[in-house]
C-alpha positions as CSV (number, residue, x, y, z in Angstrom):
1,X,16.5,-11.6,-7.4
2,X,15.2,-13.5,-10.4
3,X,12.0,-12.6,-12.0
4,X,10.5,-16.0,-10.6
5,X,10.5,-14.5,-7.3
6,X,8.1,-11.6,-8.2
7,X,4.7,-12.4,-6.3
8,X,3.1,-9.1,-7.5
9,X,3.9,-6.8,-10.7
10,X,2.0,-3.6,-11.4
11,X,2.8,-1.8,-14.4
12,X,1.5,1.5,-15.5
13,X,-1.6,1.4,-13.6
14,X,-4.3,4.0,-14.3
15,X,-7.5,4.3,-12.4
16,X,-10.6,6.5,-13.7
17,X,-13.8,7.5,-12.2
18,X,-16.9,8.0,-14.4
19,X,-18.7,11.3,-13.3
20,X,-21.3,13.4,-14.6
21,X,-21.1,17.0,-15.2
22,X,-23.7,19.6,-16.3
23,X,-26.5,17.0,-16.6
24,X,-26.0,13.9,-18.5
25,X,-22.5,14.8,-19.8
26,X,-20.1,11.9,-18.6
27,X,-16.3,12.6,-17.9
28,X,-13.5,10.2,-16.7
29,X,-11.6,11.5,-13.7
30,X,-7.9,10.1,-13.8
31,X,-7.3,9.6,-10.3
32,X,-3.9,7.2,-11.0
33,X,-2.1,7.9,-14.0
34,X,0.9,5.9,-13.8
35,X,1.7,3.5,-11.0
36,X,4.2,0.6,-11.3
37,X,5.3,-1.4,-8.5
38,X,6.9,-5.0,-7.8
39,X,6.8,-7.2,-4.6
40,X,9.0,-10.3,-4.4
41,X,8.8,-13.1,-1.8
42,X,10.4,-12.4,1.4
43,X,9.9,-8.7,0.9
44,X,8.0,-5.6,2.3
45,X,7.5,-3.1,-0.2
46,X,5.9,0.2,1.1
47,X,3.9,2.5,-1.1
48,X,4.1,6.0,0.5
49,X,2.5,9.3,-0.2
50,X,0.5,12.3,1.3
51,X,-3.3,11.7,1.9
52,X,-5.3,11.8,-1.3
53,X,-2.7,10.5,-3.7
54,X,-4.7,7.6,-4.6
55,X,-2.7,4.8,-2.5
56,X,-5.5,3.1,-1.3
57,X,-7.1,2.6,-4.7
58,X,-3.9,0.4,-5.6
59,X,-5.1,-2.2,-2.9
60,X,-8.8,-2.1,-4.2
61,X,-7.6,-2.6,-7.9
62,X,-5.3,-5.4,-7.0
63,X,-8.1,-7.1,-5.0
64,X,-10.9,-6.3,-7.6
65,X,-12.7,-4.1,-5.2
66,X,-13.0,-1.0,-7.1
67,X,-16.5,0.7,-7.1
68,X,-18.8,0.3,-10.1
69,X,-18.2,3.7,-11.5
70,X,-14.2,2.8,-11.8
71,X,-12.1,1.3,-14.5
72,X,-8.4,0.8,-14.9
73,X,-5.7,0.0,-17.5
74,X,-2.5,-1.2,-17.0
75,X,-1.2,-4.7,-16.2
76,X,-1.5,-6.5,-12.9
77,X,0.1,-10.2,-12.5
78,X,0.3,-12.5,-9.8
79,X,2.9,-15.1,-9.5
80,X,3.9,-14.4,-13.2
81,X,0.3,-14.6,-14.4
82,X,-2.2,-12.0,-15.5
83,X,-4.7,-11.2,-12.6
84,X,-7.9,-11.7,-14.5
85,X,-11.3,-11.5,-12.8
86,X,-11.7,-15.5,-13.2
87,X,-8.1,-16.0,-11.5
88,X,-9.0,-13.3,-8.7
89,X,-11.8,-15.1,-7.7
90,X,-9.6,-18.3,-6.9
91,X,-6.9,-16.5,-5.3
92,X,-8.4,-13.8,-3.4
93,X,-8.8,-14.6,0.3
94,X,-6.5,-17.6,0.1
95,X,-3.1,-16.8,-1.7
96,X,-3.8,-13.2,-1.7
97,X,-5.3,-11.2,1.4
98,X,-6.0,-7.7,2.2
99,X,-5.7,-6.2,5.9
100,X,-8.2,-3.7,5.5
101,X,-7.7,0.2,6.5
102,X,-10.6,0.2,8.9
103,X,-11.5,-1.9,11.8
104,X,-15.1,-1.4,10.8
105,X,-14.5,-4.4,8.4
106,X,-15.2,-6.5,11.5
107,X,-18.8,-7.7,11.7
108,X,-20.4,-6.3,15.0
109,X,-22.8,-9.0,15.3
110,X,-20.0,-12.0,15.1
111,X,-17.6,-13.1,17.8
112,X,-14.0,-12.8,16.9
113,X,-13.5,-16.7,16.6
114,X,-16.3,-17.2,14.1
115,X,-15.1,-14.2,12.0
116,X,-11.5,-15.4,12.1
117,X,-12.8,-19.1,10.8
118,X,-15.1,-17.2,8.4
119,X,-17.9,-19.3,10.0
120,X,-16.3,-22.6,9.7
121,X,-16.5,-25.0,12.7
122,X,-14.5,-27.9,11.9
123,X,-11.8,-29.0,14.0
124,X,-9.1,-27.9,11.6
125,X,-10.4,-24.7,11.2
126,X,-10.7,-24.1,15.1
127,X,-7.1,-25.1,15.6
128,X,-5.9,-22.6,12.7
129,X,-7.8,-20.0,14.4
130,X,-6.2,-20.7,17.6
131,X,-2.6,-20.6,16.3
132,X,-3.4,-17.4,14.1
133,X,-4.7,-15.6,17.3
134,X,-1.8,-16.7,19.3
135,X,0.8,-15.8,17.0
136,X,-0.3,-12.0,17.6
137,X,-0.7,-12.4,21.2
138,X,-4.3,-12.8,21.7
139,X,-5.7,-15.2,24.0
140,X,-8.2,-18.1,23.8
141,X,-10.6,-15.6,25.5
142,X,-10.5,-13.3,22.3
143,X,-12.4,-15.9,20.3
144,X,-15.6,-15.1,22.5
145,X,-15.4,-11.4,22.5
146,X,-17.4,-9.1,20.2
147,X,-15.4,-6.1,17.9
148,X,-16.6,-3.4,20.5
149,X,-14.8,-5.1,23.3
150,X,-11.3,-5.0,21.6
151,X,-9.0,-2.3,21.9
152,X,-7.4,-0.7,18.9
153,X,-4.4,-2.4,18.7
154,X,-6.1,-6.0,19.3
155,X,-8.7,-5.2,16.3
156,X,-5.6,-4.4,14.1
157,X,-4.2,-8.0,15.2
158,X,-7.4,-9.8,14.7
159,X,-7.6,-8.3,11.1
160,X,-4.1,-9.8,10.5
161,X,-4.9,-13.1,12.3
162,X,-8.1,-13.3,9.9
163,X,-5.9,-12.5,6.7
164,X,-3.0,-15.0,7.4
165,X,-5.3,-18.1,8.3
166,X,-4.7,-19.3,4.7
167,X,-1.0,-18.9,4.8
168,X,-1.1,-16.4,1.8
169,X,1.9,-15.4,-0.2
170,X,0.9,-11.9,-0.7
171,X,-0.2,-9.8,2.1
172,X,-1.7,-6.2,1.0
173,X,-1.9,-4.0,4.1
174,X,-4.0,-0.7,3.5
175,X,-2.9,1.9,6.1
176,X,-2.9,-0.6,9.1
177,X,-1.5,1.8,11.9
178,X,-3.8,4.9,11.9
179,X,-4.9,6.3,15.2
180,X,-2.5,3.7,17.1
181,X,0.3,4.6,19.5
182,X,3.6,4.8,18.2
183,X,4.7,1.7,20.0
184,X,1.4,-0.2,19.1
185,X,2.0,0.8,15.5
186,X,5.7,-0.5,15.3
187,X,4.2,-3.9,17.0
188,X,1.7,-4.1,14.2
189,X,4.3,-3.6,11.6
190,X,6.7,-5.8,12.9
191,X,4.0,-8.7,12.4
192,X,4.0,-7.9,8.6
193,X,7.9,-8.0,8.7
194,X,7.7,-11.4,10.3
195,X,5.5,-12.4,7.2
196,X,7.8,-11.6,4.9
197,X,10.5,-13.3,7.0
198,X,8.7,-16.4,6.5
199,X,8.6,-16.0,2.8
200,X,5.4,-13.9,1.9
201,X,5.4,-10.8,0.0
202,X,4.0,-8.0,1.7
203,X,2.6,-4.7,0.1
204,X,2.5,-2.1,2.6
205,X,0.3,1.0,1.8
206,X,1.0,4.1,4.3
207,X,1.4,7.7,4.7
208,X,3.8,7.3,7.6
209,X,7.1,7.3,5.9
210,X,9.2,6.9,9.3
211,X,7.2,3.6,10.2
212,X,8.0,2.4,6.7
213,X,11.5,2.9,6.8
214,X,11.8,0.8,9.8
215,X,9.6,-2.1,8.4
216,X,10.3,-2.2,4.6
217,X,12.7,-3.6,2.4
218,X,12.0,-1.1,-0.6
219,X,9.9,2.0,-0.8
220,X,7.9,3.5,-3.6
221,X,7.0,7.2,-3.6
222,X,3.6,8.0,-4.9
223,X,2.7,11.7,-5.7
224,X,-0.6,13.2,-7.5
225,X,-1.3,9.9,-9.2
226,X,1.9,8.7,-10.4
227,X,5.2,7.0,-9.2
228,X,7.9,9.4,-8.6
229,X,10.7,7.1,-7.0
230,X,11.6,3.7,-5.8
231,X,14.2,3.2,-3.5
232,X,15.8,0.9,-1.0
233,X,14.3,1.6,2.6
234,X,18.2,2.5,3.5
235,X,18.1,5.3,1.4
236,X,15.7,7.3,3.6
237,X,18.3,7.5,6.0
238,X,20.2,10.2,4.2
239,X,18.8,12.9,1.9
240,X,21.7,12.6,-0.5
241,X,20.7,9.0,-1.3
242,X,17.5,9.9,-2.6
243,X,16.6,10.8,-6.4
244,X,13.3,12.9,-6.5
245,X,12.7,16.1,-5.0
246,X,9.6,15.1,-3.5
247,X,11.4,12.2,-1.7
248,X,13.7,14.7,-0.3
249,X,10.9,16.8,0.9
250,X,9.3,13.9,2.6
251,X,12.7,13.0,4.3
252,X,12.9,16.8,5.6
253,X,9.6,16.4,6.8
254,X,10.0,13.5,8.8
255,X,10.0,14.2,12.8
256,X,13.6,12.9,13.1
257,X,14.7,15.4,10.3
258,X,13.5,18.6,11.6
259,X,9.6,18.1,10.8
260,X,10.1,21.0,7.7
261,X,7.1,21.2,5.7
262,X,7.5,21.9,1.9
263,X,5.8,25.0,0.5
264,X,2.6,24.2,-1.6
265,X,0.3,21.3,-1.8
266,X,-0.4,18.3,-4.0
267,X,-2.5,19.5,-6.7
268,X,-6.2,18.4,-7.2
269,X,-6.5,15.7,-10.1
270,X,-8.3,18.1,-12.3
271,X,-5.6,20.9,-11.8
272,X,-2.6,18.8,-12.8
273,X,0.4,21.0,-14.1
274,X,1.7,19.9,-17.5
275,X,4.9,17.3,-17.2
276,X,6.0,16.8,-13.8
277,X,3.2,17.0,-11.2
278,X,5.5,18.3,-8.4
279,X,7.0,20.8,-10.7
280,X,5.2,24.0,-8.9
281,X,6.7,23.0,-6.0
282,X,10.2,22.3,-7.0
283,X,13.0,24.8,-6.9
284,X,14.8,23.4,-9.9
285,X,11.6,23.6,-12.1
286,X,12.2,24.9,-15.6
287,X,10.2,24.6,-19.2
288,X,12.1,21.3,-20.0
289,X,9.9,19.7,-17.1
290,X,6.7,20.6,-18.6
291,X,7.2,17.8,-21.3
292,X,7.1,14.0,-20.7
293,X,9.1,12.6,-18.0
294,X,10.2,8.7,-18.2
295,X,10.3,6.6,-15.1
296,X,13.9,5.2,-15.3
297,X,16.5,3.4,-13.5
298,X,18.9,5.4,-11.5
299,X,21.4,4.5,-8.8
300,X,19.9,1.0,-7.9
301,X,16.3,2.7,-7.9
302,X,13.7,4.2,-10.0
303,X,12.8,7.9,-10.7
304,X,10.7,10.0,-12.7
305,X,12.7,13.2,-12.8
306,X,14.7,14.5,-15.8
307,X,17.2,16.3,-13.7
308,X,18.1,13.4,-11.4
309,X,21.9,12.5,-11.8
310,X,22.3,15.6,-13.6
């Protein structure tokens, strides 16, 4: 695809949190050190990784929702132009929307209809609200309900309905399936697949690789604050197609592939090893892996491993 099809481009994103140690001494904690991802029109791109890897911060950085003690570096572009704070205010909630991780984002004191319409009561807004809810199998009566009256699956669909009211060209879904039965989770992800098939770009942030493989076109693997691989979703249907040892470990940990857990644990950001962050858990780790490792093209994908292809 041509570069003009790129809706979202994130290059070398770093996110830092300011902390205080020993009284008034300030330090910066680099939670994300190097994250790159592109989303094109008509694509679902999934960012996968274990809990605590910093995936959700990607969504918050793009949407301008990082907390006050956070800062970021790198480049974020939307439809080919830098996503400045000024531009963010004009596109957020319209051309670019977030489906949040928690259903607690729904206001417990407002009816569903009022929330989906964002308080608007005109005829056009009511019609768009009705069509959005109907698209996801929610009847007219849903508009008069309050969040506590919804099931988990219904609440997820309401969040999606709220997000697509303005026909956005970029949808960011931050862990949209936690706590859902597998069948309900698949239905939720099928809705994002439909949005992409209609021409939108979808950035799916999830820890569930098995679901991501079913819904996504491409998968970006994230580990300990950095991107280690980008691959076609099809590549996760065979370990031999993958490029990075962590991606292969994720493949083996999928229930359909034996549920084999890799030894060790993801390092805390303050205790990262030199060079490759996965190094201490990798069977092929050697002294050369302690140096700088570049993110490079390899077999129609990207990888950050000096031994890929060797």
